[in-house]
VEXDREN-2710 file (C-alpha; in Angstrom, 1 decimal):
% VEXDREN-2710
k/r/px/py/pz
1/UNK/111.2/-172.0/-63.1
2/UNK/110.3/-173.7/-59.7
3/UNK/106.8/-175.3/-59.7
4/UNK/106.5/-175.6/-63.3
5/UNK/107.7/-177.8/-66.1
6/UNK/108.1/-177.2/-69.7
7/UNK/107.9/-179.4/-72.8
8/UNK/108.4/-178.0/-76.3
9/UNK/107.7/-174.3/-75.0
10/UNK/104.6/-175.0/-73.3
11/UNK/104.8/-174.0/-69.8
12/UNK/102.2/-176.2/-67.5
13/UNK/101.7/-175.8/-63.7
14/UNK/103.4/-178.5/-61.7
15/UNK/100.1/-178.9/-59.7
16/UNK/96.7/-178.6/-61.2
17/UNK/93.8/-178.3/-58.8
18/UNK/90.9/-178.4/-61.1
19/UNK/88.2/-176.0/-62.6
20/UNK/86.9/-174.8/-59.4
21/UNK/90.5/-173.7/-58.4
22/UNK/91.2/-172.0/-61.7
23/UNK/87.7/-170.1/-61.3
24/UNK/88.7/-168.9/-58.0
25/UNK/92.1/-167.7/-59.1
26/UNK/90.5/-165.8/-62.0
27/UNK/88.0/-164.1/-59.6
28/UNK/90.4/-163.4/-56.7
29/UNK/93.1/-161.1/-57.6
30/UNK/96.6/-162.0/-56.1
31/UNK/96.2/-158.5/-54.4
32/UNK/92.8/-159.6/-52.9
33/UNK/94.2/-162.9/-51.5
34/UNK/97.3/-161.0/-49.9
35/UNK/94.7/-158.4/-48.3
36/UNK/92.7/-161.3/-46.9
37/UNK/95.7/-163.1/-45.6
38/UNK/96.9/-159.9/-43.9
39/UNK/93.5/-159.3/-42.2
40/UNK/93.2/-162.9/-41.2
41/UNK/96.7/-162.7/-39.5
42/UNK/95.3/-160.1/-37.2
43/UNK/92.9/-162.5/-35.8
44/UNK/93.8/-165.5/-33.3
45/UNK/94.4/-168.6/-35.2
46/UNK/91.2/-170.2/-33.9
47/UNK/89.3/-167.8/-35.6
48/UNK/90.9/-167.3/-39.0
49/UNK/89.2/-170.3/-41.0
50/UNK/85.8/-169.0/-39.6
51/UNK/86.4/-165.5/-40.7
52/UNK/87.7/-166.3/-44.2
53/UNK/84.7/-168.6/-44.9
54/UNK/82.5/-165.5/-43.8
55/UNK/84.4/-163.2/-46.2
56/UNK/83.9/-165.9/-49.0
57/UNK/80.1/-166.3/-48.4
58/UNK/79.8/-162.4/-48.1
59/UNK/81.5/-162.0/-51.7
60/UNK/79.8/-165.1/-53.3
61/UNK/77.4/-163.1/-55.6
62/UNK/80.2/-160.6/-56.6
63/UNK/80.5/-160.2/-60.3
64/UNK/83.7/-159.8/-61.9
65/UNK/87.3/-159.7/-60.2
66/UNK/87.6/-159.3/-56.5
67/UNK/90.0/-156.7/-55.6
68/UNK/91.7/-155.8/-52.1
69/UNK/89.3/-153.0/-51.8
70/UNK/86.5/-155.4/-52.0
71/UNK/88.0/-157.5/-49.4
72/UNK/88.5/-154.7/-47.1
73/UNK/84.9/-153.6/-47.6
74/UNK/83.6/-157.1/-46.9
75/UNK/85.8/-157.3/-43.6
76/UNK/84.4/-154.0/-42.4
77/UNK/80.8/-155.0/-42.9
78/UNK/81.3/-158.3/-41.4
79/UNK/82.9/-156.4/-38.3
80/UNK/80.0/-154.1/-38.2
81/UNK/77.6/-156.8/-37.8
82/UNK/79.4/-158.1/-34.5
END
């Protein structure tokens, strides 16, 4: 399997980015990350990083998993503030 290595039946990620990354991946579902990516691609490249940071700040106090619907709600709330 690309991106992983295996020793004695234990599969480990090829790259490990630390506890903060693991925490992020536990909270942001793959669907939420995909939804954010799709929305960001609608923006000019120069604005994408800034809007991504806004969405993350907006969801900072969110409890539990962040789902695609949460991303869309945050996106609309941020757009309505402009």
